[in-house]
N, C-alpha and C positions, 0 to 999 in steps of 0.2 A: 423343675430345675431351671429351665431357661427363663420362665416367667419370674421366678424369684430373683435370679441374677440381674435381669433387666430392671426389676423394681429397685434393687439396691443401687444401680447406676443412676437411674432417673431420679430417685428420691434423694440422692446425695450428690446431685449434679453440681451444686455450688462448690463442694469440697474438691471434686474431681476437676472442675474447671480451674480452680486455684492451683492445684498441683500441676495441671497441664501448662498453665501460663508460666509458672515458675520454671518448668523444664525448657519451654520454648525460649524464655528469656536467657537461660544459661547458654543455650546453643547459639544465641544471637551473636555472641562475642567472636564466634569462629566462622561466620558466614557473611553473605552479602548484605543481610538485613542490618548490619552494624551502621551502615550509612543512611538508613531511613530514620526519619524523625520519630521520636518517642510517641508522639500523639498518634501519628498514622499507624505505626507498628501496633500499638495497643488496641486501637479501634478495629484494625483488620483482624487481629487475633480474636477479639471478642466476637466479631461477626463470624469468623471461621468456626469457633467452638459452638456458637449458636446454631450454625448450619448443621454441624455434626449431630447435636442432640435433637434437632428438629427432624433430621433424616432418620435417626435411630428410633425416635418416638413414633413417627409416621411410617416407618418401614420403607423409606425411600420414595414415598408418594408425595413429593413436594418439588417445586421448581426452584427452591432456594439454592440448590447446588449449581444449577445453570446460571443463575444471576450472579452468584459469587465468583464462579470461574471466569465469567466475562469481565467482571470488575477487576480481577487479578491481572488479566491480560491488558486491560486499559492502564493499570498501574505499572505494567512492565515487569511484574514479578514472575519468576520462573516456575515451572511445574514442580520443581523440587520442594518448594515451600509447602505445597499440598501433601506430597508424599511423605516428607519428613514430619509434617505436623500430624498426619494420621498415624505414623509409626509411634510417635510420642504419645498420642492418645491411646493407642493399643497398650503400650507399656504401663502408662499411668492407671488405666482402667483395671488391668490385670492385678497390679500391685494393690490397688484399693480393695478389690473384691477379696483378695487373699488376706488383707489386713482385717477384714470383717468376719473372718471365719477361724475357728479353732482347728479345723482340719488342715493337715499339712502333707497328707499322703499323696503319692504319685498319681493315683487314679483321679482324685479330686482336682489336682492341679491340671491334669490333661483335659478334664472336662471344661474347666474354666478357659483354658487356651482355645479349645475348639469353639466354645460359644462366643467368645470375644472375636475370634476370627470370622465367624458367621455374621457378626454385626459390622465389623470394620471393613472387610474385604469388598463387599458390595458398594460401600460408600466410596472407597478408594477407586474402584473401577468406574463408578459414575462420575466422580470428580475428574479423573483422567480423560474420560470420553468427552465430557462437556468442555473441558479446557482445550483439548485437541480440536474438537469441532469448531469452537469459537475462534481459535487461533487460525485454523485453515480458512474460515470465512473472512477474517480480517485480512489475511495475506492475499486472498483472492480479490477483495475490494481494493487493496493497495496496488495489486498488479494491474487491475483495470484502470486505476487512476494514473499509474505510470505509463501505461500504453497510450492513454489519451494525451499525455504530455509528450510522448516520444514522437508523435507525428501531428503537431498542431497546424491548423490552417487559419491564417490571420487575415481578415479583410482589412486592407489599409486605405483603400479608396473605392469608390463605386466601380465595379467591374474588374478590380485588381486585387488579387490575394497573394499572400506569401506563405510558403511552407519552409520554415527553417529547420534543417536537420542537424542534429548533434550526436556524435558517437557512432559506433559501428552499426552497420545495417545487415541483419541476417534475414533469413527467409520469412520468419514469422513477422518481423517488424516491416519488411517490405510489403507483405500482404496488408498490414494495417495502414501503411502509407497509401497504398492504392485505394483502399476503401474510403479513408478520410478525404483523400484528394478528390475522388469522383463525387462523393456526397457533398463536399464543401463547394465544389464548382457549381453544382446544380443549385444548392441552397442559396449561395451568394450571387448567382447569375454572373459568374466571373467570365470575362472575356480573355483575361491573361492571368496565368499562374506562374509565380516565380518560385522555383525550387532552389533554395540556398544550401549549398553543401560546404560552406566555409568551415563548419564544425565537424565535418566527416574526416577522420584522420587518414583513412586509406580508401582509395577507389580502385578496386580490382575488377576483374571481368564480371564476377557475380553482382557486385554493387552496381556497376554500370548497366548490366542487363536489367536489373530491377528498375533503375531510373528511366531507362529507355522505354520499358513497358508502361510505366506510369505516364510518361510524356505522350506516348502513342495513344493511351486510353483517353487522356485529356483531349487530344486532337480529334478523336473519333466522336466526342460529344460536342464538337464545335468550338473549342477554346484553344488558345495558344499557350504552350508551356515554354518558359525560358529557364535554362539552367545557369545559375549564377554562383559566384564564389569559387571559380576554378583557379586555384593557385598554380604557379609555374611547375612545381613538382607533380601536381595532379595532372596537368596538361601533358607533361612528359610521359607519365605512366600510361595515360590514355592512348597516346601515339604509339608507344612501344608495344602495347597490348593489341594494337590494331582495332580499337573500338571505334565504331562509326557513330558519331554524334551529329552528322550533317543534316538529319531530318528536323532538328529544332534548334532555335537560336541559343547561343551560349555567350555569357559575359563574365569578365573576370571579377567584377564586384557587384554587390547588390545595388549600389547607386546607378551604375551603368544599366543594369537590368531594369531598374525602375524607370529610368528615362526612356528606354525602349518600350516598356509597357505603356507609358503615357502616349508615345507616338502611335502605337497600335490602336489605342482607344481615342485617337484624334485629339490629344491634349499635349501641352508642353509646359515647361517651367519658364516663367517670364519674370525678369528682374523688375524691381520696383521702379528704377529710373526709366526703363523702357515703357512701363505701364503709364507713368506720369506723362511721358512724351506723347504717347498715343492719345491720352485724354486731352492734352493741350492742342494737338493737331485737330482732334474732333471738335473742340470748342471753337477754334479759329475758323474751321470750315462752316460751322453753323453761323458764326458772326458774319461771314462773307455773304451768306445767303440772305 
């Protein structure tokens, strides 16, 4: 019974595919796929139905489902496209098998439903699992990328690096800041690190504690940490909370902090006119000799 039914489906795949495409096209007018180009929609549907028949023929022993699920995620299509498509395939297949038989009794109908469910349900489960797994993997990679951007350490000059912080700082992000800060200081041989909190909207006791810990850790490995970007309202909050930031330098702007970093590393900003004057004095002294 099962073998004969499956033969009917596989041997008449072109007709079933045509019926399935027609039904999917009808449903398109009422869902998100109406905004997708006709060419992309048609090619994806063709690939989808090929995956279904390939899995049906090979009894799930194929990696086509995994590849197709990942492609859907990259296209930004929801999981409902898969589940709705499989339910349409179930209906079309049952109707086609019934149309090929003269039997219309309840027992025969129940047998067809059971057999088609045995084919379709495993494919649905595998599609959902592969889609979910690929989605979780992509979300995980995006999370790592965002974490790297949330605590960047930028070397701006030899021995001087800057860590600009934007947004709120929670415990998880504070841990990442600490790790990136220490790794970056060692990697870049930084003598001075500027932590810029201009983009941090609120500095409360917890945020200040995390910053102090980071600065202290930098000091312990032989570098200096300067906290910059302290706005007047932030300074007032720090005073009201009784937070002690006396252990490391603070500056109101990144510019002032950078000037301090240059002084610590025995450098300074020199104007062009002053440089020319120094060169002229040097030339005059050589002439006199």
